[in-house]
C-alpha positions in Angstrom: -24.0 -4.0 -83.7 -22.0 -1.8 -81.3 -18.4 -2.7 -80.9 -19.0 -3.1 -77.1 -21.2 -6.1 -78.0 -18.1 -8.0 -78.9 -16.2 -9.6 -76.0 -13.3 -10.8 -78.3 -11.0 -8.4 -80.1 -7.8 -9.1 -82.0 -5.6 -6.2 -83.1 -3.7 -6.3 -86.4 -2.1 -4.0 -88.9 -2.6 -3.8 -92.7 0.6 -5.0 -94.3 2.0 -4.3 -97.7 1.1 -7.7 -99.1 -2.5 -7.1 -98.2 -3.1 -3.9 -100.2 -3.8 -3.1 -103.8 -2.1 -0.4 -106.0 -4.1 2.3 -104.2 -2.7 1.2 -100.8 -6.2 0.0 -99.8 -6.7 -3.5 -98.3 -7.8 -5.7 -101.1 -11.4 -7.0 -100.6 -10.5 -10.7 -100.3 -8.2 -10.0 -97.4 -11.1 -9.3 -95.1 -12.0 -13.0 -95.2 -8.4 -13.7 -94.1 -8.8 -11.2 -91.2 -12.0 -13.0 -90.2 -10.1 -16.3 -90.3 -7.3 -14.9 -88.1 -9.9 -13.5 -85.8 -11.9 -16.7 -85.4 -8.8 -18.8 -84.8 -7.8 -16.5 -81.9 -11.4 -16.4 -80.7 -11.4 -20.2 -80.6 -8.2 -20.2 -78.7 -9.5 -17.6 -76.2 -12.7 -19.6 -75.7 -10.7 -22.8 -74.9 -11.4 -24.7 -78.1 -7.7 -25.4 -78.7 -6.5 -26.9 -75.4 -3.5 -28.7 -77.0 -0.6 -27.5 -79.1 -1.0 -27.6 -82.9 -4.8 -27.4 -82.6 -4.9 -31.1 -81.7 -8.2 -32.3 -80.3 -10.2 -29.5 -81.8 -13.5 -30.2 -83.5 -13.6 -30.3 -87.3 -15.5 -27.2 -88.6 -16.0 -26.3 -92.3 -17.1 -22.9 -93.5 -20.2 -23.2 -95.6 -21.1 -19.5 -95.9 -19.2 -16.3 -95.6 -20.4 -12.8 -96.2 -18.5 -9.5 -96.0 -20.1 -6.0 -96.1 -17.6 -3.2 -96.8 -18.2 0.1 -95.0 -14.9 2.1 -95.4 -11.4 1.2 -96.5 -8.5 0.2 -94.4 -5.2 1.7 -95.7 -1.7 0.4 -95.7 -0.1 0.2 -92.3 -3.3 1.2 -90.6 -4.1 -0.6 -87.3 -7.4 -2.4 -86.9 -9.5 -4.3 -84.4 -11.0 -7.6 -85.6 -14.1 -8.3 -83.4 -15.6 -11.8 -83.3 -18.6 -13.3 -81.5 -20.6 -16.5 -81.7 -24.2 -15.5 -82.6 -25.9 -18.9 -82.4 -25.5 -22.6 -82.4 -27.8 -24.8 -84.4 -27.9 -28.6 -84.6 -24.8 -29.0 -86.8 -23.8 -25.4 -87.4 -22.4 -22.3 -85.6 -23.0 -18.8 -86.8 -20.3 -16.1 -86.1 -20.4 -12.3 -86.5 -17.4 -10.2 -87.3 -16.6 -6.5 -87.4 -13.4 -4.8 -88.4 -12.8 -1.4 -86.9 -10.1 1.2 -87.5 -8.3 2.4 -84.4 -8.2 6.1 -85.3 -10.8 6.8 -82.6 -8.9 4.9 -79.9 -8.8 1.2 -78.9 -12.5 1.1 -78.0 -13.9 3.6 -80.4 -16.5 3.0 -83.1 -14.9 3.1 -86.6 -16.6 0.3 -88.6 -14.8 -0.6 -91.8 -16.3 -4.0 -92.5 -18.8 -6.4 -91.0 -19.8 -10.0 -91.8 -21.0 -13.4 -90.9 -19.8 -16.9 -91.3 -21.6 -20.2 -90.9 -19.4 -23.2 -90.0 -20.7 -26.8 -89.9 -19.4 -29.5 -87.6 -18.4 -32.5 -89.6 -17.4 -36.1 -89.2 -13.9 -35.9 -90.6 -13.6 -39.3 -92.2 -16.8 -38.8 -94.3 -17.2 -35.0 -94.1 -20.9 -35.3 -93.3 -22.5 -32.8 -90.9 -22.8 -34.0 -87.4 -24.3 -32.4 -84.3 -22.2 -29.8 -82.6 -20.8 -31.5 -79.4 -22.3 -30.3 -76.2 -18.8 -29.5 -74.9 -18.3 -27.1 -77.7 -21.6 -25.4 -77.1 -20.8 -25.1 -73.4 -17.4 -23.5 -74.2 -18.9 -20.8 -76.4 -21.9 -20.2 -74.0 -19.5 -19.8 -71.1 -17.2 -17.5 -73.1 -20.1 -15.3 -74.4 -22.0 -15.4 -71.1 -25.3 -16.2 -72.8 -27.3 -19.1 -74.2 -26.5 -19.7 -77.9 -28.5 -22.9 -78.7 
């Protein structure tokens, strides 16, 4: 997918604690980058209207996939791109891309891509429940397209 297909971008920098002995970002850290990106995406879309994430729906990750394209090195800046791909009855599917910024802030420099499926649950029991219409409306308005 082209980077321009992502409305939401969060910039970050690879820190010392995130790299291995070769000064390359360790593979598990990409899931952390996805998590940071999706948290900020949720905030930008209006999912966290109150401080401390109060009032937000309960979403659990049930599937996460990362495809590594090229390494990110220590102290390198990156752009974490996030978009909601689709909304099912109880789940939401998100797409991610991590780009280096060597080609400029909007340049194509794909380092990793991935997907994540999150399921809306009833917190007391943890059972899947339908994604609330209000949540669907927020993501559709933010993405500017129908998702369900």
